[in-house]
C-alpha positions in Angstrom: 16.0 -28.9 -0.7 17.5 -30.6 -3.8 18.8 -28.5 -6.6 16.6 -28.2 -9.7 19.0 -28.1 -12.6 16.3 -26.6 -14.8 16.2 -23.5 -12.7 20.0 -22.9 -13.1 19.8 -23.6 -16.8 16.9 -21.1 -17.0 19.1 -18.6 -15.3 21.9 -19.3 -17.7 19.5 -18.7 -20.6 18.1 -15.5 -19.1 21.6 -14.1 -18.4 23.0 -15.0 -21.8 20.0 -13.2 -23.4 20.6 -10.1 -21.2 24.3 -10.0 -22.2 23.4 -10.3 -26.0 20.8 -7.6 -25.6 23.3 -5.3 -23.6 25.9 -5.7 -26.3 23.3 -5.1 -29.1 24.8 -4.1 -32.4 27.6 -2.2 -30.8 30.9 -2.2 -32.7 34.2 -3.2 -31.1 35.2 0.5 -31.0 32.0 1.3 -29.1 32.7 -1.6 -26.7 36.3 -0.4 -26.1 35.1 3.1 -25.4 32.4 2.0 -22.9 33.8 0.8 -19.5 30.3 0.4 -18.1 29.5 -2.0 -21.0 32.7 -4.0 -20.3 31.9 -4.2 -16.6 28.3 -5.2 -17.2 29.2 -7.9 -19.7 31.9 -9.2 -17.3 29.4 -9.4 -14.5 26.9 -11.2 -16.6 29.5 -13.7 -17.8 30.5 -14.3 -14.2 26.9 -14.8 -13.2 26.3 -17.2 -16.1 29.3 -19.2 -15.0 28.0 -19.3 -11.4 24.7 -20.7 -12.6 26.5 -23.3 -14.7 28.6 -24.2 -11.7 25.5 -25.1 -9.7 24.2 -27.6 -12.4 24.8 -31.1 -11.2 27.4 -33.3 -12.8 24.8 -35.8 -14.0 22.8 -33.1 -15.7 26.0 -31.8 -17.4 26.9 -35.3 -18.6 23.3 -35.7 -20.0 23.8 -32.4 -22.0 27.3 -32.6 -23.5 26.6 -30.0 -26.1 26.9 -27.3 -23.5 30.5 -26.3 -22.8 30.1 -26.5 -19.0 33.8 -26.6 -18.1 34.6 -23.6 -20.3 31.7 -21.5 -18.9 32.6 -22.3 -15.3 36.3 -21.7 -16.1 35.4 -18.2 -17.4 33.6 -17.5 -14.2 36.6 -18.6 -12.2 38.9 -16.3 -14.3 36.6 -13.3 -13.7 36.2 -14.0 -10.0 39.7 -15.1 -9.0 41.8 -13.2 -11.5 39.7 -10.0 -11.8 42.7 -7.7 -12.2 43.6 -9.5 -15.4 40.3 -10.0 -17.2 41.0 -9.6 -20.9 38.5 -7.3 -22.7 39.3 -9.2 -25.9 38.0 -12.4 -24.4 34.9 -10.7 -22.9 34.2 -9.2 -26.4 34.6 -12.6 -28.1 32.4 -14.4 -25.6 29.6 -11.8 -25.8 29.8 -11.4 -29.6 30.5 -14.9 -30.8 29.8 -17.5 -28.1 26.6 -16.4 -26.3 24.1 -16.6 -29.3 25.1 -20.2 -30.1 24.9 -21.0 -26.3 21.4 -19.5 -26.2 20.3 -21.8 -29.0 21.7 -24.8 -27.2 20.2 -23.9 -23.9 16.8 -23.4 -25.5 17.1 -26.9 -26.9 17.4 -28.5 -23.5 
């Protein structure tokens, strides 16, 4: 059965929204004090990257506003270098990058 890129993009959108909701209005200090939050966000970012990885190259080219390579690269970092995941990067992605990504995904 052929892949349906829209399904994976829909997963990306759902996952990004979950991560933003999970972080909520928490401060950096609250994030730093909550290991479960770090682990949850890390998992969601990994899953977001996995969904992006499944999107076909042609679809990615047709939607250049989505940072496909960076999203998949973050997934690879979390999966393959899991002992060295930087909480600062997880915080930055969740706090600064996901809301703009959601808007871009909604526009597809």
